LUMNU-391377 format. One record per atom (N, C-alpha, C): x negated, y, z; residue in three letters. Coordinates in steps of 0.1 Angstrom, whole numbers, padded with zeros to 4 digits, always signed. Example, Ala and Ser with C-alpha at 12.3 -4.5 7.8 and 13.67 -1.06 7.14 Angstrom:
BEGIN
-0132-0057+0078ALA
-0123-0045+0078ALA
-0132-0033+0078ALA
-0128-0022+0071SER
-0137-0011+0071SER
-0129+0000+0079SER
//
This chain:
BEGIN
-1389+1279+1508MET
-1386+1289+1498MET
-1378+1300+1505MET
-1381+1313+1501LYS
-1374+1324+1506LYS
-1359+1323+1502LYS
-1351+1330+1510SER
-1337+1331+1507SER
-1335+1340+1495SER
-1323+1339+1488GLN
-1320+1347+1477GLN
-1321+1362+1480GLN
-1316+1365+1492TRP
-1316+1379+1496TRP
-1331+1384+1498TRP
-1339+1376+1504ASP
-1353+1381+1506ASP
-1360+1382+1492ASP
-1357+1373+1483CYS
-1362+1375+1469CYS
-1358+1388+1463CYS
-1345+1391+1465PHE
-1339+1403+1459PHE
-1347+1415+1465PHE
-1351+1415+1477LEU
-1357+1426+1484LEU
-1371+1429+1478LEU
-1376+1420+1470GLN
-1389+1423+1463GLN
-1387+1435+1453GLN
-1375+1438+1449ASN
-1372+1448+1440ASN
-1370+1462+1446ASN
-1370+1463+1459LEU
-1368+1476+1466LEU
-1377+1486+1461LEU
-1373+1499+1460GLY
-1381+1510+1457GLY
-1375+1519+1447GLY
-1383+1529+1442GLU
-1378+1538+1432GLU
-1386+1536+1419GLU
-1379+1533+1409TRP
-1385+1529+1396TRP
-1382+1539+1385TRP
-1392+1544+1378TYR
-1391+1552+1367TYR
-1394+1545+1354TYR
-1387+1548+1343GLY
-1390+1541+1331GLY
-1381+1546+1320GLY
-1377+1536+1311SER
-1368+1539+1300SER
-1360+1527+1296SER
-1348+1530+1290PHE
-1339+1520+1284PHE
-1341+1522+1269PHE
-1347+1511+1263THR
-1350+1512+1248THR
-1340+1503+1242THR
-1331+1508+1233SER
-1321+1500+1226SER
-1327+1496+1213SER
-1326+1483+1210LEU
-1331+1477+1198LEU
-1320+1469+1190LEU
-1321+1469+1177SER
-1312+1461+1169SER
-1316+1446+1171SER
-1308+1437+1165ALA
-1310+1423+1166ALA
-1323+1419+1159ALA
-1328+1427+1150THR
-1341+1424+1144THR
-1353+1432+1150THR
-1350+1439+1161GLY
-1361+1446+1168GLY
-1363+1460+1164GLY
-1354+1466+1155GLU
-1356+1480+1151GLU
-1352+1489+1162GLU
-1360+1500+1165LEU
-1357+1509+1175LEU
-1345+1518+1172LEU
-1335+1518+1181LEU
-1323+1526+1179LEU
-1323+1538+1188LEU
-1327+1537+1200SER
-1328+1549+1209SER
-1337+1546+1221SER
-1341+1556+1228ASP
-1350+1555+1240ASP
-1345+1565+1250ASP
-1341+1561+1262THR
-1335+1570+1272THR
-1343+1569+1285THR
-1349+1580+1290PRO
-1356+1580+1303PRO
-1346+1576+1314PRO
-1352+1569+1324SER
-1343+1564+1335SER
-1351+1565+1348SER
-1342+1565+1359ARG
-1347+1564+1373ARG
-1338+1555+1380ARG
-1343+1545+1386LEU
-1335+1535+1393LEU
-1340+1534+1408LEU
-1331+1535+1417GLN
-1335+1534+1431GLN
-1327+1523+1438GLN
-1335+1515+1445LEU
-1329+1504+1453LEU
-1334+1507+1467LEU
-1324+1511+1476GLU
-1327+1515+1489GLU
-1318+1509+1499GLU
-1324+1507+1511ALA
-1316+1500+1522ALA
-1307+1510+1528ALA
-1295+1506+1532ILE
-1285+1513+1539ILE
-1286+1508+1554ILE
-1291+1516+1563GLY
-1293+1511+1576GLY
-1307+1504+1577GLY
-1311+1501+1590SER
-1324+1496+1592SER
-1326+1481+1592SER
-1314+1474+1591ASP
-1315+1459+1591ASP
-1316+1452+1578ASP
-1317+1460+1567LEU
-1319+1455+1553LEU
-1308+1445+1549LEU
-1296+1447+1554GLN
-1285+1438+1551GLN
-1276+1443+1540GLN
-1278+1456+1537GLU
-1271+1462+1526GLU
-1280+1471+1518GLU
-1279+1470+1505ILE
-1288+1478+1496ILE
-1279+1485+1486ILE
-1283+1498+1483ARG
-1276+1506+1473ARG
-1285+1508+1461ARG
-1279+1505+1449LEU
-1286+1507+1436LEU
-1280+1520+1430LEU
-1289+1529+1426THR
-1285+1541+1419THR
-1293+1542+1407THR
-1286+1543+1395LEU
-1293+1544+1382LEU
-1289+1557+1376LEU
-1300+1565+1372GLN
-1298+1577+1365GLN
-1305+1576+1351GLN
-1298+1580+1341ARG
-1303+1581+1328ARG
-1301+1595+1322ARG
-1312+1601+1317GLN
-1312+1615+1312GLN
-1307+1624+1323GLN
-1311+1621+1335GLY
-1307+1630+1346GLY
-1293+1629+1352GLY
-1285+1620+1346GLN
-1271+1618+1350GLN
-1270+1605+1357GLN
-1262+1604+1368THR
-1260+1592+1375THR
-1250+1583+1367THR
-1255+1572+1363ASP
-1246+1563+1355ASP
-1240+1552+1364ASP
-1247+1547+1373VAL
-1243+1535+1381VAL
-1246+1537+1395VAL
-1237+1533+1404VAL
-1240+1532+1418VAL
-1233+1519+1423VAL
-1241+1510+1428LEU
-1236+1497+1433LEU
-1242+1494+1447LEU
-1234+1487+1455ASN
-1239+1482+1468ASN
-1240+1467+1468ASN
-1250+1462+1474PHE
-1252+1448+1475PHE
-1253+1444+1490PHE
-1248+1433+1494THR
-1250+1428+1507THR
-1256+1414+1507THR
-1261+1410+1519SER
-1268+1397+1520SER
-1259+1385+1518SER
-1246+1388+1518VAL
-1237+1376+1516VAL
-1230+1378+1502VAL
-1234+1388+1494GLY
-1227+1391+1482GLY
-1233+1386+1469GLY
-1245+1380+1470LEU
-1252+1375+1459LEU
-1246+1361+1454LEU
-1248+1358+1442GLY
-1244+1344+1437GLY
-1239+1345+1423GLY
-1232+1334+1419GLY
-1226+1334+1406GLY
-1237+1333+1396GLY
-1237+1342+1386GLY
-1247+1342+1375GLY
-1259+1350+1378GLY
-1261+1354+1391LEU
-1273+1362+1395LEU
-1282+1353+1404LEU
-1294+1351+1400LEU
-1304+1342+1407LEU
-1317+1349+1407LEU
-1324+1348+1419PHE
-1337+1354+1421PHE
-1348+1344+1424PHE
-1360+1347+1420PHE
-1372+1339+1424PHE
-1380+1347+1435PHE
-1390+1340+1441GLU
-1398+1346+1451GLU
-1406+1358+1447GLU
-1409+1359+1434THR
-1417+1371+1429THR
-1408+1383+1428THR
-1395+1381+1429GLY
-1385+1392+1426GLY
-1379+1391+1412GLY
-1385+1382+1404ALA
-1379+1380+1391ALA
-1365+1375+1392ALA
-1356+1379+1383PHE
-1342+1375+1384PHE
-1335+1374+1370PHE
-1324+1369+1370SER
-1315+1370+1358SER
-1301+1370+1363SER
-1293+1378+1355GLN
-1278+1379+1357GLN
-1272+1378+1344GLN
-1260+1373+1343GLY
-1253+1372+1330GLY
-1241+1364+1330GLY
-1236+1361+1318SER
-1224+1353+1316SER
-1226+1339+1321SER
-1215+1334+1328LEU
-1215+1320+1333LEU
-1210+1311+1322LEU
-1202+1316+1313GLN
-1195+1308+1303GLN
-1194+1315+1289GLN
-1198+1308+1279LEU
-1195+1313+1265LEU
-1180+1310+1262LEU
-1173+1321+1259ALA
-1159+1320+1257ALA
-1155+1328+1244ALA
-1145+1323+1237PRO
-1140+1330+1225PRO
-1136+1344+1227PRO
-1141+1353+1219PHE
-1137+1367+1219PHE
-1141+1375+1232PHE
-1151+1369+1240SER
-1155+1376+1252SER
-1170+1380+1250SER
-1173+1391+1256GLN
-1187+1396+1256GLN
-1196+1386+1263GLN
-1207+1382+1256PHE
-1216+1373+1262PHE
-1230+1378+1261PHE
-1237+1376+1272GLY
-1251+1381+1272GLY
-1257+1379+1286GLY
-1270+1384+1288ALA
-1277+1382+1300ALA
-1288+1392+1301ALA
-1292+1395+1313GLU
-1304+1403+1316GLU
-1315+1393+1323GLU
-1327+1395+1318LEU
-1338+1387+1324LEU
-1349+1397+1328LEU
-1353+1396+1341ALA
-1362+1406+1347ALA
-1374+1400+1354ALA
-1385+1407+1352PHE
-1398+1403+1359PHE
-1402+1415+1368PHE
-1410+1411+1378VAL
-1416+1420+1387VAL
-1431+1416+1388VAL
-1440+1426+1386HIS
-1454+1423+1388HIS
-1461+1435+1393HIS
-1465+1435+1406GLY
-1471+1446+1412GLY
-1462+1458+1412GLY
-1467+1469+1406ASP
-1459+1481+1406ASP
-1451+1483+1393ASP
-1449+1472+1385ARG
-1442+1473+1373ARG
-1431+1463+1373ARG
-1420+1467+1365ARG
-1409+1457+1362ARG
-1407+1458+1347ARG
-1402+1447+1342LEU
-1398+1446+1328LEU
-1385+1438+1328LEU
-1375+1444+1321ARG
-1362+1438+1320ARG
-1357+1437+1306ARG
-1351+1427+1302LEU
-1346+1425+1288LEU
-1331+1421+1289LEU
-1323+1428+1281VAL
-1308+1424+1280VAL
-1306+1420+1266VAL
-1300+1408+1265GLN
-1296+1402+1252GLN
-1281+1402+1251GLN
-1275+1408+1241MET
-1260+1408+1240MET
-1256+1403+1227MET
-1245+1395+1227PHE
-1240+1389+1215PHE
-1226+1394+1211PHE
-1223+1394+1198ASP
-1210+1399+1193ASP
-1199+1390+1198ASP
-1188+1396+1203PRO
-1177+1387+1209PRO
-1170+1379+1198PRO
-1171+1383+1185GLY
-1164+1376+1175GLY
-1171+1364+1170GLY
-1183+1366+1163ASP
-1190+1355+1157ASP
-1202+1351+1165ASP
-1204+1357+1177GLN
-1215+1353+1186GLN
-1229+1354+1179GLN
-1230+1364+1170GLN
-1243+1367+1165GLN
-1250+1376+1175GLN
-1264+1376+1175LEU
-1271+1385+1184LEU
-1268+1399+1179LEU
-1263+1408+1189GLN
-1258+1421+1185GLN
-1269+1432+1188GLN
-1275+1431+1199ASN
-1285+1441+1202ASN
-1293+1437+1215ASN
-1304+1444+1217LEU
-1313+1442+1228LEU
-1315+1455+1235LEU
-1317+1454+1248THR
-1322+1466+1256THR
-1334+1462+1264THR
-1345+1469+1261LEU
-1358+1466+1268LEU
-1360+1477+1278LEU
-1361+1473+1291ILE
-1363+1483+1301ILE
-1376+1481+1308ILE
-1385+1492+1306ARG
-1398+1492+1312ARG
-1399+1502+1323ARG
-1403+1497+1335GLU
-1403+1505+1347GLU
-1416+1505+1355GLU
-1419+1516+1362TYR
-1431+1516+1371TYR
-1426+1522+1384TYR
-1432+1517+1395ARG
-1429+1522+1408ARG
-1433+1536+1410ARG
-1424+1545+1416ALA
-1428+1559+1419ALA
-1441+1560+1426ALA
-1450+1569+1422GLY
-1462+1571+1429GLY
-1473+1562+1424GLY
-1470+1553+1416SER
-1481+1544+1411SER
-1486+1548+1397SER
-1497+1543+1393ALA
-1503+1546+1380ALA
-1504+1533+1372ALA
-1495+1524+1375ALA
-1496+1511+1368ALA
-1494+1513+1353ALA
-1503+1509+1345PRO
-1502+1511+1330PRO
-1493+1501+1323PRO
-1487+1506+1312GLU
-1479+1497+1304GLU
-1488+1488+1295GLU
-1484+1476+1292ARG
-1492+1467+1284ARG
-1490+1471+1269ARG
-1499+1468+1260PRO
-1497+1471+1246PRO
-1486+1462+1240PRO
-1481+1465+1228PRO
-1471+1456+1222PRO
-1477+1442+1220PRO
-1468+1432+1222LEU
-1473+1418+1220LEU
-1476+1415+1206LEU
-1486+1407+1203THR
-1490+1403+1190THR
-1491+1388+1190THR
-1491+1382+1178VAL
-1493+1368+1176VAL
-1506+1363+1182VAL
-1517+1371+1180GLU
-1530+1368+1185GLU
-1530+1367+1200GLU
-1522+1375+1207ASP
-1521+1374+1222ASP
-1516+1360+1226ASP
-1508+1354+1218LEU
-1502+1341+1222LEU
-1510+1329+1219LEU
-1520+1330+1209LEU
-1527+1319+1205LEU
-1535+1313+1216LEU
-1536+1299+1217GLY
-1544+1292+1227GLY
-1536+1283+1235GLY
-1541+1278+1246THR
-1535+1268+1254THR
-1532+1274+1268THR
-1519+1273+1272TRP
-1514+1279+1284TRP
-1510+1268+1294TRP
-1516+1267+1305GLN
-1511+1258+1316GLN
-1502+1265+1325GLN
-1490+1259+1328GLY
-1480+1266+1336GLY
-1474+1257+1347GLY
-1467+1264+1356GLU
-1459+1258+1366GLU
-1445+1264+1365GLU
-1435+1256+1365ALA
-1421+1260+1363ALA
-1413+1257+1375ALA
-1403+1265+1378ILE
-1393+1263+1388ILE
-1380+1266+1383ILE
-1370+1257+1385SER
-1357+1259+1380SER
-1347+1260+1391SER
-1339+1271+1391LEU
-1328+1273+1401LEU
-1315+1270+1394LEU
-1305+1266+1403TYR
-1292+1262+1398TYR
-1281+1270+1405TYR
-1271+1274+1397PRO
-1260+1282+1403PRO
-1252+1274+1414PRO
-1254+1261+1414SER
-1247+1252+1424SER
-1255+1252+1437SER
-1267+1258+1437TRP
-1276+1259+1449TRP
-1282+1245+1452TRP
-1282+1236+1443ARG
-1289+1224+1445ARG
-1304+1226+1446ARG
-1312+1217+1451THR
-1326+1218+1453THR
-1333+1222+1440THR
-1341+1232+1440PRO
-1348+1236+1428PRO
-1357+1225+1423PRO
-1359+1225+1410ASP
-1369+1215+1403ASP
-1382+1223+1401ASP
-1393+1216+1403ARG
-1406+1221+1400ARG
-1414+1211+1391ARG
-1420+1216+1381TYR
-1428+1208+1372TYR
-1439+1216+1365TYR
-1448+1208+1359SER
-1459+1215+1352SER
-1456+1216+1337SER
-1463+1225+1330THR
-1461+1227+1316THR
-1474+1230+1309THR
-1475+1227+1297GLN
-1486+1231+1288GLN
-1481+1235+1275GLN
-1484+1247+1271LEU
-1480+1253+1258LEU
-1492+1257+1250LEU
-1492+1251+1238THR
-1503+1254+1229THR
-1498+1260+1216THR
-1504+1271+1212MET
-1499+1278+1200MET
-1511+1281+1191MET
-1510+1278+1178ARG
-1521+1280+1168ARG
-1515+1284+1155ARG
-1523+1291+1147ARG
-1519+1294+1134ARG
-1520+1282+1124ARG
-1511+1282+1115ASP
-1511+1273+1104ASP
-1511+1281+1091ASP
-1523+1285+1087GLY
-1524+1295+1076GLY
-1521+1309+1081GLY
-1518+1318+1072ASP
-1515+1332+1076ASP
-1501+1334+1080ASP
-1492+1326+1075GLN
-1477+1329+1076GLN
-1470+1320+1086GLN
-1477+1310+1093HIS
-1470+1301+1101HIS
-1477+1299+1115HIS
-1469+1296+1125LEU
-1474+1294+1138LEU
-1468+1280+1143LEU
-1477+1272+1148VAL
-1473+1259+1153VAL
-1473+1259+1168VAL
-1463+1255+1175GLN
-1461+1255+1189GLN
-1459+1241+1194GLN
-1466+1237+1205GLN
-1464+1224+1211GLN
-1463+1226+1226GLN
-1451+1222+1231LEU
-1448+1224+1245LEU
-1447+1210+1252LEU
-1455+1208+1262THR
-1454+1195+1270THR
-1450+1199+1284THR
-1440+1191+1290PHE
-1436+1194+1303PHE
-1432+1181+1310PHE
-1433+1180+1323GLY
-1429+1168+1330GLY
-1418+1172+1340GLY
-1408+1163+1341ASP
-1397+1165+1350ASP
-1393+1151+1356ASP
-1382+1150+1362THR
-1378+1138+1369THR
-1376+1126+1359THR
-1374+1130+1346ARG
-1372+1119+1336ARG
-1385+1115+1329ARG
-1396+1121+1333GLY
-1409+1118+1327GLY
-1415+1130+1319GLY
-1425+1127+1311GLU
-1431+1137+1303GLU
-1425+1139+1289GLU
-1424+1151+1284HIS
-1418+1153+1271HIS
-1427+1163+1264HIS
-1428+1161+1250THR
-1435+1170+1242THR
-1426+1174+1230THR
-1426+1187+1228LEU
-1418+1193+1217LEU
-1427+1201+1208LEU
-1426+1198+1195THR
-1434+1206+1185THR
-1425+1213+1176THR
-1428+1225+1173SER
-1420+1233+1164SER
-1429+1243+1156SER
-1424+1247+1145LYS
-1432+1256+1136LYS
-1424+1268+1132LYS
-1430+1280+1133ALA
-1423+1292+1130ALA
-1430+1299+1118ALA
-1421+1307+1111GLU
-1426+1315+1100GLU
-1429+1329+1107GLU
-1441+1334+1104ILE
-1445+1347+1110ILE
-1440+1358+1100ILE
-1431+1366+1104CYS
-1426+1377+1096CYS
-1428+1390+1103CYS
-1440+1396+1102GLY
-1444+1408+1110GLY
-1444+1405+1124GLY
-1435+1412+1132SER
-1434+1410+1146SER
-1423+1401+1150SER
-1419+1392+1141THR
-1408+1382+1143THR
-1413+1368+1140THR
-1410+1359+1149LEU
-1413+1345+1146LEU
-1400+1338+1144LEU
-1398+1331+1133LYS
-1385+1325+1129LYS
-1387+1310+1130LYS
-1380+1303+1139PHE
-1380+1289+1140PHE
-1367+1284+1134PHE
-1368+1276+1124SER
-1355+1271+1117SER
-1353+1256+1117SER
-1362+1248+1123GLN
-1361+1234+1122GLN
-1351+1228+1132GLN
-1348+1235+1143GLY
-1340+1229+1153GLY
-1325+1229+1150GLY
-1317+1226+1161ALA
-1302+1225+1159ALA
-1296+1238+1155ALA
-1302+1249+1159GLN
-1298+1262+1155GLN
-1310+1272+1154GLN
-1310+1281+1144PRO
-1321+1290+1142PRO
-1324+1298+1154PRO
-1337+1299+1157ILE
-1342+1307+1168ILE
-1351+1318+1163ILE
-1351+1330+1169GLN
-1360+1340+1165GLN
-1367+1346+1178GLN
-1380+1348+1177VAL
-1388+1354+1188VAL
-1392+1368+1183VAL
-1388+1378+1190LEU
-1393+1392+1187LEU
-1404+1395+1196LEU
-1415+1401+1190LEU
-1427+1405+1198LEU
-1425+1420+1200LEU
-1424+1424+1213LEU
-1419+1438+1217LEU
-1430+1446+1224LEU
-1427+1459+1227PRO
-1437+1467+1234PRO
-1439+1461+1249PRO
-1450+1466+1255ASP
-1453+1462+1269ASP
-1455+1447+1271ASP
-1460+1441+1260GLY
-1463+1426+1261GLY
-1451+1418+1262GLY
-1439+1423+1259ALA
-1426+1415+1260ALA
-1423+1407+1248ALA
-1415+1397+1250SER
-1409+1389+1239SER
-1395+1386+1242SER
-1387+1384+1231SER
-1373+1380+1232SER
-1371+1368+1224SER
-1366+1357+1230ASN
-1364+1344+1223ASN
-1350+1339+1225ASN
-1342+1339+1214CYS
-1328+1335+1216CYS
-1323+1331+1202CYS
-1311+1324+1201PRO
-1305+1321+1188PRO
-1302+1334+1181PRO
-1303+1334+1168SER
-1298+1345+1159SER
-1282+1345+1160SER
-1277+1333+1162GLN
-1262+1332+1163GLN
-1260+1319+1172GLN
-1252+1320+1182ILE
-1248+1309+1191ILE
-1238+1300+1184ILE
-1241+1288+1182GLN
-1232+1278+1176GLN
-1224+1270+1187GLN
-1211+1270+1186ARG
-1204+1263+1196ARG
-1206+1248+1195ARG
-1205+1242+1207GLY
-1207+1227+1207GLY
-1222+1223+1208GLY
-1231+1233+1209LYS
-1245+1229+1209LYS
-1252+1237+1221LYS
-1260+1230+1228SER
-1267+1236+1240SER
-1277+1247+1234SER
-1280+1257+1242PHE
-1289+1267+1238PHE
-1295+1274+1250PHE
-1305+1283+1248PHE
-1311+1290+1259PHE
-1314+1305+1255PHE
-1315+1313+1265LEU
-1319+1327+1263LEU
-1332+1329+1271LEU
-1342+1335+1264GLU
-1355+1335+1271GLU
-1361+1349+1269GLU
-1368+1354+1279ALA
-1377+1366+1278ALA
-1391+1362+1283ALA
-1401+1368+1277GLY
-1415+1366+1281GLY
-1422+1379+1284GLY
-1432+1379+1293TRP
-1440+1391+1296TRP
-1454+1387+1298TRP
-1463+1392+1289LEU
-1477+1391+1290LEU
-1482+1401+1300LEU
-1484+1397+1313MET
-1487+1407+1323MET
-1502+1411+1323MET
-1510+1401+1319GLN
-1524+1403+1317GLN
-1528+1394+1305GLN
-1540+1397+1299PRO
-1544+1389+1287PRO
-1543+1374+1289PRO
-1545+1369+1302ASP
-1545+1355+1304ASP
-1534+1351+1314ASP
-1524+1359+1316LEU
-1513+1356+1325LEU
-1500+1360+1319LEU
-1491+1350+1318ARG
-1478+1353+1311ARG
-1467+1346+1319ARG
-1455+1352+1320GLN
-1443+1345+1326GLN
-1432+1345+1316GLN
-1424+1335+1317ARG
-1412+1333+1308ARG
-1400+1330+1317ARG
-1389+1336+1315LEU
-1376+1334+1321LEU
-1367+1327+1311LEU
-1361+1316+1314ILE
-1353+1308+1305ILE
-1339+1305+1312ILE
-1329+1310+1305ARG
-1315+1308+1310ARG
-1308+1298+1301ARG
-1305+1286+1306ARG
-1300+1275+1298ARG
-1285+1273+1299ARG
-1279+1270+1288TYR
-1265+1267+1287TYR
-1263+1253+1280TYR
-1253+1245+1285ASN
-1250+1232+1279ASN
-1242+1233+1267ASN
-1238+1222+1261GLU
-1230+1222+1248GLU
-1216+1227+1250GLU
-1211+1228+1263LYS
-1198+1235+1265LYS
-1199+1250+1268LYS
-1212+1255+1266GLY
-1214+1269+1268GLY
-1214+1273+1283GLY
-1217+1263+1292GLU
-1217+1266+1306GLU
-1231+1269+1311GLU
-1234+1279+1319PHE
-1247+1282+1325PHE
-1251+1271+1334PHE
-1263+1265+1332ILE
-1267+1253+1340ILE
-1279+1256+1349ILE
-1288+1264+1344ASN
-1300+1267+1353ASN
-1308+1279+1348ASN
-1317+1283+1356LEU
-1326+1294+1353LEU
-1340+1290+1357LEU
-1349+1291+1347THR
-1363+1286+1349THR
-1373+1298+1348THR
-1382+1299+1357LEU
-1393+1308+1357LEU
-1406+1300+1354LEU
-1413+1303+1343VAL
-1426+1296+1340VAL
-1437+1306+1342VAL
-1447+1303+1350THR
-1459+1311+1351THR
-1471+1304+1345THR
-1477+1311+1335GLU
-1487+1304+1326GLU
-1500+1311+1327GLU
-1511+1304+1327GLN
-1524+1309+1326GLN
-1531+1304+1314GLN
-1537+1313+1306LYS
-1544+1308+1294LYS
-1557+1301+1298LYS
-1559+1289+1294VAL
-1571+1281+1298VAL
-1581+1280+1286VAL
-1577+1282+1274ARG
-1586+1282+1262ARG
-1579+1288+1250ARG
//
């Protein structure tokens, strides 16, 4: 497997796009044009400078080095990554960014929670294309796009740098009448094969799962994106933050950031799924 630094380098380039601010229910709040550049300082690719401009003004300048990655920031070989909180703590800002790279496009989703009651506060959807490319944006995600059976391969990375886990997955989604969606997920890991079945109420572009330990909502978003996270994080219960991207009609990726019942970040999983029927 590539080093974390080599995975990070998959993001090099000049990226144009927009930062779209959304409410916790997916309502559009604002949309700001952006330009982000990730460029090498020197010829040995050991230091990278990130420059972010929004509305023509430079907002952020950061330098990264090959020995400076770690903590809550993890990368996959595709360039996909996530960074965010390592620990859920009282009265502290909690959230994460989940990002995908596919050809000349990137998609990033930031999920932020209220420091007081840990309710989902807002989302930021960042859609980007590489300078000089004509890579088109995907249409908004729909329920119909998700229906069918998806065969996948998953890899889980750990902040402790332990050996990654790899396993197969199968996700089947079907309608149950006009207002409900049934989802069945089967996956195998070191403990054997597991199957989880859940049912969601379809409310426009929102899927509401209410049977589990805490309510989950999935928002169907522009550019084939989806946001999957608790409406409110409940202390003492494990939870996850997830983003999905339908890159092609039969190709989808999901990034899942998992936390244990103590609110500690435990791993990051990338699932790559192909629709088989």
